[in-house]
C-alpha positions in Angstrom: -19.6 -3.6 20.2 -22.1 -5.3 18.3 -25.8 -5.1 18.2 -27.3 -7.8 20.5 -30.8 -8.7 20.4 -31.0 -11.4 23.2 -29.6 -11.7 26.7 -26.2 -13.7 26.9 -22.6 -13.4 27.4 -20.7 -12.4 24.3 -17.0 -13.1 24.4 -14.6 -11.2 22.1 -10.9 -10.5 21.8 -9.1 -7.2 21.0 -5.4 -7.1 20.3 -3.6 -3.8 21.2 -0.4 -5.2 22.0 1.0 -3.4 18.9 5.0 -3.5 18.8 7.5 -2.1 16.2 9.1 -5.4 14.9 12.7 -5.7 14.6 14.2 -5.3 11.3 16.5 -7.6 9.2 19.3 -5.3 8.3 21.8 -7.6 6.8 19.7 -9.2 3.9 21.8 -8.7 0.6 21.0 -9.0 -3.0 23.3 -9.6 -5.9 22.9 -10.2 -9.8 25.4 -11.5 -12.2 26.3 -14.1 -14.9 26.8 -17.8 -14.1 26.8 -21.0 -16.0 24.0 -22.7 -14.0 21.1 -21.7 -11.9 17.8 -20.3 -12.2 17.4 -17.3 -14.5 13.8 -16.6 -13.6 13.6 -17.1 -9.9 15.5 -15.2 -7.2 17.1 -17.5 -5.1 17.3 -17.2 -1.2 21.0 -18.4 -0.3 22.2 -19.0 3.2 25.6 -20.3 2.7 28.6 -20.5 0.2 28.1 -24.3 -0.1 24.4 -23.7 -1.2 25.6 -20.9 -3.6 28.1 -23.2 -5.4 25.6 -26.0 -5.4 23.1 -23.7 -7.1 25.3 -21.5 -9.4 28.4 -23.6 -9.9 32.1 -23.1 -9.0 33.4 -19.4 -9.6 35.7 -18.7 -12.7 37.3 -15.3 -13.0 36.5 -15.2 -16.7 32.9 -15.2 -16.0 32.9 -12.2 -14.0 32.5 -11.6 -10.2 29.0 -12.6 -9.5 30.4 -15.7 -7.5 33.2 -14.0 -5.8 31.0 -11.1 -4.6 28.2 -13.6 -3.4 30.7 -15.9 -1.6 32.6 -13.0 0.2 29.3 -11.8 1.6 28.5 -15.1 2.9 31.4 -15.4 4.9 29.8 -13.3 7.5 26.3 -12.7 6.1 23.7 -15.5 6.0 20.9 -14.2 3.9 21.5 -13.4 0.2 19.1 -13.0 -2.6 20.8 -13.9 -6.0 19.7 -13.8 -9.5 21.5 -15.1 -12.6 21.7 -13.2 -15.8 22.0 -14.6 -19.1 21.8 -13.4 -22.7 20.4 -15.9 -25.0 21.3 -19.2 -22.9 19.5 -22.7 -24.3 18.2 -25.6 -22.6 19.4 -29.0 -23.7 17.0 -31.7 -24.2 15.7 -35.0 -25.0 12.7 -36.5 -26.9 11.3 -39.6 -25.4 9.0 -41.5 -27.7 6.2 -43.5 -27.2 6.9 -47.4 -26.8 6.1 -49.4 -29.6 6.9 -46.9 -32.4 10.1 -48.6 -33.5 12.0 -45.2 -32.9 14.9 -44.5 -30.5 14.8 -41.7 -27.9 16.9 -38.8 -29.2 18.3 -35.4 -28.0 16.3 -32.3 -29.2 17.7 -29.0 -30.5 18.2 -26.3 -27.9 15.3 -24.2 -26.7 14.8 -20.9 -24.9 12.0 -22.1 -23.0 11.4 -25.6 -21.7 7.8 -26.3 -22.8 6.4 -29.5 -24.6 7.2 -29.0 -28.4 6.9 -32.1 -30.6 8.9 -32.3 -33.6 7.4 -33.0 -36.9 7.0 -36.7 -37.7 7.7 -37.7 -34.3 5.5 -39.5 -31.7 6.7 -38.6 -28.2 5.1 -39.0 -24.7 7.4 -36.4 -22.9 10.4 -34.3 -23.2 13.4 -34.0 -20.7 15.1 -30.6 -20.5 18.0 -29.3 -18.1 16.8 -27.6 -14.9 18.1 -24.4 -16.0 19.6 -23.2 -19.4 23.3 -23.7 -20.2 26.2 -25.8 -21.6 26.2 -27.9 -18.2 23.1 -29.4 -19.6 25.3 -31.3 -22.1 26.7 -33.2 -19.0 23.3 -34.4 -18.1 21.7 -37.8 -19.3 18.8 -40.2 -18.3 17.9 -43.7 -18.4 14.2 -45.0 -18.6 13.9 -48.6 -16.6 11.7 -50.7 -14.7 8.8 -50.1 -16.9 5.4 -51.5 -15.5 2.8 -51.6 -17.9 0.1 -52.6 -15.6 0.5 -49.9 -13.1 1.8 -47.3 -15.7 4.9 -46.6 -14.0 8.5 -46.4 -14.7 11.9 -44.9 -13.5 13.8 -41.9 -14.8 17.3 -42.2 -13.5 19.3 -39.1 -14.0 23.2 -39.3 -14.5 26.1 -36.7 -14.7 29.6 -36.9 -16.1 32.6 -37.4 -13.9 35.9 -35.7 -14.8 36.7 -38.4 -17.1 33.4 -38.1 -18.9 31.9 -41.3 -17.4 28.3 -41.4 -16.3 27.4 -41.6 -12.6 23.9 -41.6 -11.2 22.9 -38.6 -9.3 19.1 -39.0 -9.2 16.2 -41.5 -9.7 12.6 -40.9 -9.8 9.6 -43.5 -9.8 7.0 -41.7 -11.8 3.8 -42.2 -14.1 2.2 -40.3 -16.9 -1.0 -40.8 -14.8 -2.3 -38.6 -12.0 -1.9 -41.1 -9.2 -0.3 -41.4 -5.8 2.1 -44.0 -4.6 1.7 -46.0 -1.1 2.9 -43.1 0.9 0.3 -40.6 -0.7 2.8 -38.6 -2.8 1.7 -37.5 -6.4 3.4 -39.8 -9.1 2.7 -37.8 -12.1 6.0 -37.1 -13.7 5.9 -33.3 -13.7 4.6 -32.8 -10.2 7.0 -35.4 -9.0 10.3 -34.1 -10.7 9.7 -30.3 -11.7 10.9 -28.1 -8.9 12.4 -30.9 -6.9 15.0 -32.3 -9.1 18.4 -30.5 -9.2 19.1 -31.5 -12.9 16.1 -31.8 -14.9 12.6 -30.6 -15.7 10.0 -32.9 -17.8 7.1 -31.6 -20.0 4.4 -34.2 -20.7 2.5 -34.4 -23.8 -0.8 -34.0 -22.3 -2.3 -34.7 -25.7 -1.0 -38.3 -25.6 -3.2 -40.8 -23.8 -1.9 -41.1 -20.2 -1.7 -45.0 -20.7 1.1 -44.6 -23.4 4.4 -45.8 -22.0 7.9 -44.2 -22.9 10.4 -46.3 -24.9 12.8 -47.7 -22.5 16.3 -46.3 -22.5 18.9 -48.8 -21.2 22.2 -46.6 -21.8 22.7 -43.2 -20.8 21.3 -40.7 -23.3 22.9 -37.3 -22.8 21.4 -33.9 -23.8 22.9 -31.8 -26.4 22.6 -28.1 -27.7 22.4 -26.5 -24.4 24.2 -23.2 -24.7 25.4 -20.3 -22.3 24.5 -17.8 -25.0 26.2 -14.6 -25.6 28.1 -12.3 -23.2 25.6 -10.2 -20.9 25.0 -6.7 -21.6 24.0 -3.8 -19.4 20.5 -3.9 -20.4 20.4 -7.6 -19.2 21.7 -6.6 -15.8 19.4 -3.7 -15.5 16.5 -6.0 -16.3 17.7 -8.3 -13.6 18.2 -5.7 -11.0 14.6 -4.5 -11.7 13.2 -7.7 -10.2 14.0 -6.2 -6.8 12.4 -3.0 -7.3 9.2 -4.0 -5.3 9.7 -3.8 -1.3 6.4 -5.6 -0.8 7.8 -8.5 -3.1 11.3 -9.0 -1.6 12.7 -7.8 1.6 16.5 -6.4 1.2 18.6 -4.0 2.7 21.8 -4.3 0.9 22.5 -4.2 -3.0 25.9 -5.3 -4.2 27.5 -4.1 -7.3 29.7 -7.1 -8.1 32.0 -5.3 -10.4 29.6 -4.4 -13.1 30.6 -0.9 -13.0 29.0 0.8 -16.0 27.3 3.9 -15.0 23.9 2.8 -16.4 24.0 -0.4 -14.2 25.1 1.7 -11.3 22.2 4.1 -11.8 19.8 1.3 -11.9 21.1 0.3 -8.3 20.8 3.8 -7.1 17.2 4.1 -8.4 16.2 1.1 -6.6 17.5 2.3 -3.5 15.9 5.6 -3.8 12.6 4.5 -4.9 12.4 1.7 -2.2 13.9 3.8 0.5 14.6 0.6 2.8 17.9 -0.5 1.2 21.4 0.8 0.4 23.8 0.3 -2.6 27.5 -0.5 -2.5 29.3 0.3 -5.5 32.6 -0.6 -7.1 35.2 1.8 -8.9 35.8 0.4 -12.3 39.2 -1.4 -12.4 40.3 0.3 -15.6 40.3 3.7 -13.3 42.5 2.3 -10.6 45.9 3.4 -12.1 45.9 6.6 -9.9 43.9 8.6 -7.6 43.4 11.5 -10.2 41.7 8.8 -12.7 39.3 7.6 -10.0 38.3 11.0 -8.9 37.9 12.0 -12.5 35.4 8.9 -13.0 33.6 9.6 -10.0 32.9 13.6 -10.6 32.9 13.6 -14.5 31.6 10.1 -15.7 29.6 8.8 -12.7 28.6 11.9 -11.2 25.9 10.6 -8.6 24.4 12.7 -5.8 22.5 10.3 -3.4 22.7 9.3 0.2 21.4 5.9 -0.5 24.7 4.5 -2.2 28.4 4.5 -1.4 31.6 4.2 -3.6 34.5 2.0 -2.4 38.1 1.8 -4.0 40.5 -0.1 -4.8 39.9 -3.7 -5.6 41.1 -6.4 -3.2 43.3 -9.4 -3.9 42.1 -12.9 -2.8 43.3 -16.4 -3.1 40.9 -18.3 -5.2 40.7 -22.0 -3.9 38.6 -22.9 -6.6 41.4 -21.9 -9.3 44.5 -22.1 -7.1 45.5 -18.5 -7.9 45.5 -15.0 -6.6 42.9 -12.7 -8.4 41.7 -9.1 -8.0 38.0 -8.6 -7.6 35.8 -5.9 -6.8 35.4 -4.9 -3.2 31.6 -4.8 -2.9 31.0 -8.3 -1.6 33.4 -7.7 1.3 32.1 -4.5 2.1 28.8 -6.0 2.2 30.2 -8.7 4.4 31.4 -6.0 7.0 28.1 -4.4 7.0 26.7 -8.0 8.3 29.4 -8.0 10.8 28.9 -4.5 11.9 25.5 -5.2 12.7 26.3 -8.5 14.4 28.8 -7.1 16.7 27.3 -3.6 17.0 24.4 -1.9 15.4 23.3 -0.7 12.0 23.8 3.1 13.0 27.5 2.4 13.8 30.0 3.1 11.1 31.1 -0.2 9.3 34.5 0.9 9.0 37.8 0.9 10.9 39.5 -1.4 12.9 36.8 -2.6 14.9 34.1 -3.2 12.4 35.8 -2.8 9.1 38.7 -5.1 8.7 38.4 -7.0 5.6 39.2 -10.9 5.0 41.5 -10.4 2.0 45.3 -10.9 1.3 46.0 -7.6 -0.5 44.6 -4.4 -2.4 45.5 -3.2 -5.9 46.4 0.4 -4.6 47.8 1.6 -1.0 47.1 5.1 -0.7 49.0 7.8 1.3 47.3 10.2 3.6 47.2 12.8 0.9 45.5 10.4 -1.5 42.9 9.5 1.1 42.2 13.0 1.5 41.7 13.6 -2.2 39.4 10.5 -2.3 37.3 11.4 0.7 36.5 14.8 -0.5 34.7 13.3 -3.5 33.0 10.5 -1.6 35.4 7.6 -2.5 35.7 5.2 0.4 39.3 3.6 0.4 40.2 0.1 1.3 43.3 0.7 3.0 46.4 -1.5 3.8 47.9 -0.7 7.1 51.1 -2.6 7.2 51.3 -5.5 9.9 47.8 -4.2 11.2 45.3 -5.5 8.2 43.3 -4.3 5.2 40.7 -1.9 6.5 37.6 0.0 5.0 38.8 3.5 5.9 35.7 5.6 5.1 32.0 5.8 5.2 30.9 8.4 3.2 27.6 8.2 0.8 27.4 9.8 -2.6 25.6 12.7 -1.3 27.3 16.0 -2.4 25.4 18.1 0.1 27.4 18.3 3.6 24.8 16.9 6.1 24.2 14.0 8.4 23.2 12.1 5.5 26.5 12.2 3.9 27.6 9.4 6.1 26.7 5.6 5.8 25.8 4.9 9.3 23.2 7.9 9.6 21.5 6.8 6.1 21.4 3.1 7.5 19.9 4.4 10.7 17.1 6.1 8.9 16.4 3.1 6.9 15.8 1.1 10.0 13.6 3.8 11.4 11.5 4.5 8.5 11.1 0.7 7.6 10.4 -0.5 11.1 8.0 2.2 12.1 6.2 2.3 8.6 5.7 -1.5 8.8 3.7 -1.1 12.3 1.7 2.3 11.5 0.1 0.2 8.5 -2.1 -1.4 11.3 -3.4 2.2 12.1 -4.8 2.9 8.4 -8.4 3.3 8.4 -8.5 3.5 12.4 -10.2 7.0 13.5 -8.2 9.8 13.2 -8.8 11.0 16.8 -6.7 11.6 20.1 -6.7 8.0 21.1 -5.4 6.7 17.8 -2.6 9.6 17.8 -1.7 8.9 21.6 -1.4 5.1 20.7 0.9 5.8 17.9 3.0 8.2 20.0 3.5 5.8 22.7 4.4 2.9 20.3 7.2 5.0 18.5 8.5 6.7 21.7 8.8 3.1 23.3 10.6 1.8 20.3 13.0 4.9 20.0 13.9 4.7 23.9 15.0 1.2 23.1 17.3 2.6 20.2 18.4 5.5 22.3 19.8 3.0 25.1 21.7 1.3 22.0 23.4 4.5 21.0 21.3 5.3 18.0 21.1 8.9 18.9 23.3 11.8 20.2 22.0 11.9 23.8 22.8 14.4 26.6 21.6 14.5 30.3 17.8 14.6 30.1 17.6 14.3 26.3 17.2 11.0 24.6 17.9 12.5 21.2 14.5 12.3 19.8 10.9 13.6 19.9 7.7 12.3 18.6 5.0 14.5 17.6 1.6 13.4 16.6 -1.0 15.5 18.1 -3.4 18.6 17.2 -0.2 20.5 16.4 0.4 18.7 13.3 -2.9 17.1 12.9 -5.2 20.4 12.4 -8.8 20.1 11.5 -7.8 20.8 8.0 -5.4 17.8 8.0 -8.0 15.4 9.5 -10.5 16.7 6.7 -8.0 15.5 4.2 -8.3 12.0 5.6 -4.5 12.3 6.7 -2.7 11.5 9.9 0.6 13.2 10.3 3.6 11.7 12.4 6.7 13.8 12.7 9.7 12.1 14.4 12.6 14.4 15.2 16.0 12.6 15.8 19.6 13.5 16.5 21.6 10.6 14.7 24.6 9.3 16.3 27.8 10.7 14.6 31.0 8.8 14.3 34.3 9.9 15.4 36.2 9.9 12.3 38.7 12.8 13.0 40.6 12.3 16.2 42.8 15.0 17.3 45.8 14.3 19.7 47.3 17.2 21.3 50.2 17.1 23.7 50.6 20.4 25.5 53.9 21.0 27.4 53.8 23.1 30.5 56.3 24.5 33.0 57.1 22.5 36.1 55.0 24.7 38.5 51.7 25.0 36.3 48.4 24.2 37.4 46.5 21.7 35.0 43.1 22.9 36.3 43.8 26.4 36.0 45.1 25.9 32.2 42.2 24.0 31.4 39.8 26.8 32.9 41.5 29.5 31.2 41.4 27.3 27.8 44.9 27.8 26.9 45.0 24.5 24.8 42.3 25.8 22.3 
């Protein structure tokens, strides 16, 4: 209450309607090589069509970035993607000042699209591809409809069709002056085009008078010297994955390997998941190790040799029909496993196992390896989750082990994902209690808040429950908040849970009895054990 010095009615509001929020559990992330698309900004993709529009059509020779993303987007609807390149260059064009008697021309490729006037040229602006790559060389512009009174002109953008003929894809009415049009929209060419065009960016020569007009361009001037650069390296991929390290910057739950199976790249995915503590990594087995089960296990134990509950390893690779290239190809399974995580959460809950015939059927036409029961036993012992073909029944994720070596509840995917949900959701709401008084009232509010949340989850089979036991307990009182703890400016909250376990091993036993036997008596005697 404030300190009032005169009579009156003082209204105030206080919001104590704290709720633990619902958590998005199927937001995924993937990085990899593409011939087009942003190399600096992580893109939020919500459909396969949008992905292809941003990064182009897939091609097996470029790797599996596209296929992993498109597989996930069959059932997931929120994907963060980042293109990885190694030395790719922007193609560009020099637009000269009108009246100099010189023609516009393409410029040398550049690594960063910034205005850089070549020697002995008088330019007013430069045009580059929106993103680097050879695809820039398929883009051209025309400069038309110049108005020397209003200092306005059109930049028409053209692309090449399959026969190499130009067709118009965009047009922009712009000015080199900072002015608005009749609708109140900014006309300055950088503000109008950059970030809005799907094909180009422009860089103005701010040192040149804004009344200087560009040289008209009646025919299409195509860019040149756009380059895809060299093959990407593990270091490029590791740097790209580092963009997802900060949980306060980008909210994700699933990281997909996309076939980049070097140990250093997988190690980076593992590190991100372990440091963030709010996401899970889906890893692929290298294609070169699929010759037999012994090779897969040897790679897992002696080469990769991870020990973490925040990642899971899947084998073998899957066969799909690539409609973009009209052929059957083999690709890593991480995208399809990620899709089943999303499907699992849509039809069930994150703490259910994303495997089996109910939530683990994979939408592919084949697998590179069909395992026997004995081979599946060998794989499962060393935390390799098989993608198994059952003739006439489908292709199914037939395992849900994490890569934790220690036998505990956390060696299963569904338990780790349950803890991710609990920790992230509860921590998100607890931050509103930071700097509140560390007293009985605050601790009571925290306890009530978490208990209400866990009660709802208990009703949704998140915990192992019995009569009178909801499978959890919240402790936040003087027991774990002693005077010594309070004096350290700490408030401790301990949540005990009994995580729901999946029935992975079902024993069917047929017991044959004599004609006159009593079933109840036999059961009571326990003769069937």
